C-alpha positions as CSV (number, residue, x, y, z in Angstrom):
1,M,0.0,0.1,0.1
2,T,1.4,3.6,-0.9
3,T,0.2,7.0,0.7
4,E,0.5,9.9,-1.5
5,L,0.1,13.6,-0.2
6,S,1.4,16.7,-1.6
7,G,2.5,20.0,-0.1
8,R,4.1,23.6,-0.5
9,A,7.0,24.3,1.8
10,C,6.8,28.8,1.9
11,A,9.4,30.8,1.9
12,K,10.1,33.3,4.6
13,I,11.8,36.6,5.3
14,N,13.1,38.3,8.6
15,L,11.4,41.8,8.8
16,F,14.1,42.7,11.0
17,L,16.4,40.5,12.7
18,R,18.3,41.6,16.5
19,V,20.6,39.7,18.5
20,T,19.4,39.9,21.8
21,G,22.1,37.8,23.6
22,R,24.4,34.8,23.3
23,R,23.9,31.5,25.3
24,G,26.3,29.1,27.1
25,D,26.2,27.0,24.1
26,G,27.1,29.3,21.7
27,Y,23.6,30.0,20.2
28,H,22.9,33.3,19.6
29,E,19.4,34.6,20.8
30,L,17.2,36.6,18.8
31,D,14.2,39.1,18.2
32,S,12.8,38.9,14.7
33,I,9.6,39.2,13.0
34,F,9.1,36.4,10.4
35,L,6.5,36.8,7.6
36,P,5.9,34.0,5.4
37,L,6.2,34.1,1.4
38,S,3.8,33.3,-1.6
39,L,7.0,31.9,-3.0
40,A,7.2,28.5,-2.2
41,D,8.6,24.6,-3.0
42,E,6.4,22.1,-4.1
43,I,6.8,18.6,-2.3
44,R,5.1,15.3,-3.2
45,L,5.7,12.3,-1.0
46,E,5.1,8.6,-0.9
47,I,5.2,6.5,1.9
48,R,5.3,2.9,1.4
49,A,5.2,-0.3,3.8
50,A,8.9,-1.7,4.1
51,N,11.1,-3.9,5.9
52,E,13.5,-1.2,7.4
53,P,13.4,2.5,7.1
54,A,14.4,4.2,4.0
55,V,14.2,7.6,2.2
56,T,15.1,9.1,-1.5
57,V,15.2,12.7,-2.2
58,N,14.7,13.4,-6.0
59,C,15.0,17.2,-6.7
60,N,15.2,19.3,-9.7
61,L,18.4,20.5,-8.1
62,P,21.0,17.7,-8.7
63,E,23.6,19.0,-6.0
64,L,20.4,18.8,-3.8
65,A,19.2,15.7,-4.5
66,R,22.9,14.0,-4.1
67,L,23.4,15.0,-0.6
68,G,22.1,11.9,1.5
69,N,21.9,14.3,4.9
70,N,19.9,17.2,3.9
71,L,17.5,18.7,5.9
72,A,14.2,17.0,3.8
73,A,15.7,13.5,4.1
74,R,16.7,14.4,7.8
75,A,13.5,15.4,8.6
76,A,11.5,11.9,7.1
77,R,14.5,9.8,9.3
78,A,13.7,11.9,12.1
79,F,10.1,11.3,12.0
80,M,10.2,7.2,11.9
81,S,12.9,7.0,14.5
82,E,10.4,8.9,17.0
83,F,7.3,7.7,16.0
84,D,8.8,4.0,15.6
85,L,7.8,4.0,12.1
86,V,9.2,1.9,9.4
87,A,8.5,3.1,5.7
88,D,10.2,3.4,2.6
89,I,9.9,7.6,1.9
90,S,10.4,8.9,-1.7
91,I,10.3,12.8,-1.7
92,D,10.2,14.3,-4.7
93,L,11.0,18.2,-4.4
94,E,10.7,21.0,-6.8
95,K,13.0,24.1,-5.6
96,R,12.1,27.4,-6.2
97,I,13.3,29.0,-2.9
98,P,17.0,29.8,-3.8
99,L,19.5,27.9,-1.5
100,G,21.6,29.1,1.1
101,A,20.0,32.8,0.9
102,G,18.4,33.6,4.8
103,L,14.9,32.4,2.9
104,G,14.2,29.4,5.3
105,G,13.5,27.2,2.4
106,G,16.1,23.8,3.6
107,S,13.7,24.8,6.9
108,S,10.6,24.8,5.8
109,D,10.8,21.6,3.6
110,A,11.9,20.4,6.6
111,A,8.9,21.2,8.6
112,T,6.5,20.4,5.6
113,I,7.9,17.0,5.7
114,L,7.2,16.0,9.1
115,C,3.8,17.8,9.0
116,M,2.8,15.7,5.9
117,M,4.1,12.5,7.5
118,A,1.9,13.3,10.9
119,A,-0.9,13.8,8.5
120,A,-0.3,10.5,6.7
121,A,0.0,8.7,10.3
122,Q,-2.9,10.6,11.8
123,L,-1.1,11.9,14.7
124,T,-2.9,15.0,15.1
125,D,-3.1,15.1,19.0
126,E,-1.0,17.8,21.5
127,A,1.7,15.0,22.6
128,A,2.3,14.4,18.7
129,M,2.4,17.9,18.0
130,S,4.8,18.6,21.1
131,T,7.2,15.5,20.0
132,L,6.8,17.5,16.4
133,R,8.1,20.7,17.6
134,R,10.9,19.0,19.6
135,I,12.2,17.3,16.4
136,A,11.9,20.5,14.1
137,L,13.8,22.3,16.8
138,S,16.4,19.4,16.6
139,L,16.8,19.6,13.2
140,G,17.5,23.7,12.9
141,A,16.3,27.1,15.0
142,D,14.0,28.4,11.8
143,V,12.2,24.7,11.5
144,P,9.6,25.2,14.5
145,F,8.0,28.7,12.6
146,F,7.2,26.5,9.5
147,L,5.1,23.9,11.2
148,D,2.6,26.6,11.0
149,P,3.9,29.7,9.5
150,R,2.0,32.9,9.9
151,P,3.5,36.4,10.6
152,S,4.9,36.1,14.2
153,R,7.8,37.4,16.5
154,V,10.4,35.0,16.9
155,T,12.3,34.7,19.9
156,G,15.4,33.1,22.0
157,I,17.1,30.5,19.2
158,G,13.6,29.8,17.2
159,E,11.6,28.2,19.8
160,R,9.4,31.0,21.2
161,I,6.9,32.2,18.7
162,V,4.0,34.3,19.3
163,E,1.4,35.0,16.0
164,L,0.9,38.5,15.0
165,S,-2.8,38.4,14.3
166,G,-4.0,41.4,12.3
167,L,-0.8,42.1,10.0
168,P,-2.0,42.5,6.5
169,R,-0.5,41.2,3.2
170,I,2.8,43.0,2.0
171,P,3.8,43.2,-1.7
172,I,7.9,42.6,-1.6
173,V,10.7,42.3,-4.2
174,I,13.3,39.4,-3.1
175,A,17.1,40.1,-5.0
176,V,19.3,37.1,-4.6
177,P,23.2,36.8,-5.5
178,P,24.6,34.4,-7.2
179,F,26.4,32.7,-3.9
180,E,25.2,30.6,-0.8
181,V,26.1,33.0,2.4
182,S,27.2,30.6,5.3
183,T,25.2,31.6,8.3
184,T,27.7,29.8,10.7
185,A,30.2,31.9,9.2
186,I,28.4,35.0,9.7
187,F,27.2,34.6,13.2
188,R,30.9,33.9,14.1
189,A,32.2,37.2,12.3
190,L,29.7,38.9,14.5
191,E,30.7,41.1,17.3
192,A,28.6,41.5,21.0
193,G,29.6,45.6,20.2
194,A,26.7,45.2,17.2
195,W,23.9,43.6,18.9
196,S,20.8,45.9,19.2
197,G,18.8,44.1,21.2
198,P,15.4,44.1,21.4
199,A,13.0,45.8,19.2
200,P,11.0,48.9,20.6
201,D,7.3,48.5,21.4
202,D,6.4,51.5,19.0
203,H,8.4,49.5,15.7
204,I,6.3,46.6,16.7
205,E,2.5,48.3,16.7
206,A,4.0,50.1,13.5
207,I,4.6,47.2,11.9
208,V,1.3,45.4,12.4
209,R,-0.8,48.5,11.6
210,G,1.6,47.4,7.8
211,N,3.5,51.1,8.3
212,V,7.0,49.2,7.3
213,A,9.6,52.0,7.5
214,N,13.6,51.4,6.8
215,E,13.8,52.5,11.0
216,H,12.1,49.0,11.7
217,L,14.1,46.6,9.4
218,V,17.4,46.1,11.7
219,N,19.4,43.3,11.0
220,D,22.4,42.9,13.2
221,L,23.6,40.7,10.8
222,A,23.9,42.3,7.7
223,P,26.9,44.5,8.3
224,V,29.1,41.8,8.7
225,A,27.8,40.1,5.6
226,I,27.9,43.1,3.3
227,A,31.5,43.3,4.6
228,Q,32.3,39.8,3.2
229,F,30.0,39.9,-0.1
230,P,29.8,43.9,-1.2
231,E,27.2,42.5,-3.4
232,I,24.3,42.6,-1.5
233,R,24.8,46.3,-0.7
234,R,24.4,47.3,-4.3
235,L,21.3,44.6,-4.7
236,K,19.9,46.6,-1.4
237,G,20.3,50.1,-3.5
238,L,18.8,48.7,-6.4
239,L,15.7,47.7,-4.5
240,E,15.8,51.2,-3.2
241,D,16.4,53.0,-6.6
242,S,13.3,51.2,-7.9
243,G,10.5,52.3,-5.5
244,A,10.8,50.5,-2.3
245,R,9.8,52.1,0.6
246,A,12.2,49.9,3.0
247,A,14.9,47.0,2.4
248,Q,16.6,45.3,3.9
249,M,18.8,41.6,3.7
250,S,16.7,38.5,5.2
251,G,18.1,36.4,7.9
252,S,22.0,35.6,7.2
253,G,21.9,36.6,3.6
254,G,22.2,36.9,1.2
255,A,18.7,37.6,-0.3
256,V,17.8,41.3,0.4
257,F,14.1,42.3,-0.2
258,G,12.1,45.7,-0.6
259,V,8.8,46.4,0.7
260,F,6.4,48.1,-1.8
261,D,2.9,49.9,-1.4
262,S,1.1,47.3,-4.3
263,A,1.7,44.2,-6.4
264,D,1.7,46.5,-9.4
265,E,5.2,48.2,-8.2
266,A,6.7,45.3,-6.7
267,E,6.0,43.4,-10.9
268,S,7.9,46.3,-12.2
269,A,10.6,47.2,-9.6
270,A,11.5,43.5,-10.3
271,I,11.8,43.7,-13.8
272,K,13.6,46.6,-13.8
273,I,16.3,45.1,-11.5
274,R,16.7,42.2,-13.3
275,K,17.8,44.5,-15.9
276,R,20.0,46.2,-14.1
277,A,21.5,42.5,-12.4
278,P,21.1,40.2,-14.5
279,F,23.3,37.6,-12.4
280,A,20.6,38.1,-9.4
281,T,17.3,36.0,-9.1
282,V,14.7,38.5,-8.8
283,I,11.4,37.6,-7.5
284,A,8.0,39.7,-7.2
285,A,5.9,38.1,-4.1
286,S,3.9,39.2,-1.4
287,T,4.2,38.1,2.7
288,L,1.1,35.8,3.7
289,D,-1.4,36.5,6.4
290,G,-1.8,33.3,8.0
291,E,-5.3,32.9,6.8
292,S,-3.8,30.8,3.4
293,D,-5.7,27.5,2.2
294,D,-2.5,26.1,1.2
295,E,-2.7,22.4,3.3
296,V,-1.5,19.5,2.4
297,A,-3.1,17.3,0.3
């Protein structure tokens, strides 16, 4: 017997990313707003009965499929181990979220696979959900957010998630340089004197109203990433020159995003930036408001 499911794994941006401290184990504590995006990977899952657990990943990016320990495969293996499931799992992954760009693509794939496997196993009670959250955090700091991606304020190392209800959808343009940025390397280069601490309450209030301005988009990692990769600064400048009312790098980079007043303005800006920066991947998208009807099928 084979169970087949399909789902979408959305990207995210960090509207701001402030470092608030560092734990004894070396992990930095953050204050951030995560916004899920219309940009998403497509995942198809086949689960077959088997005598021993096995996971296969097929992907439109061959280099990712060759990585036997990618996050998608690790999520499936972790689920089977935790819930004592023996199955042959086949994952077909259509990657649309650029890799290593600070958009959470791998984390979203992992969380979506956890949710799909829980749905297939009919594990929906709170105990199962608690276990999923624990597995998700073990896979990566961003993974828990993607178990139920909604506009949220995320603190700690990613495990404390508070939904921000009422935040409107925001048209954006994402520009991604043609290289991956190492999150570990960026955090390693960050000095404690560059930590900005928690966001002021008035910033949060303005953002929830949809009044996003440059002063709200603090990213403590941006100066570090730009020092290593000046192309990030250039792309941010192109977004601003193309009409973005605010722009910033997402996560540890190298993707940058610009906030626009309308979808038409965002589409027009994306066309301009593609012409001026043909080396970059430029995508017009929008944030999601948490009411999306994208479900596992």
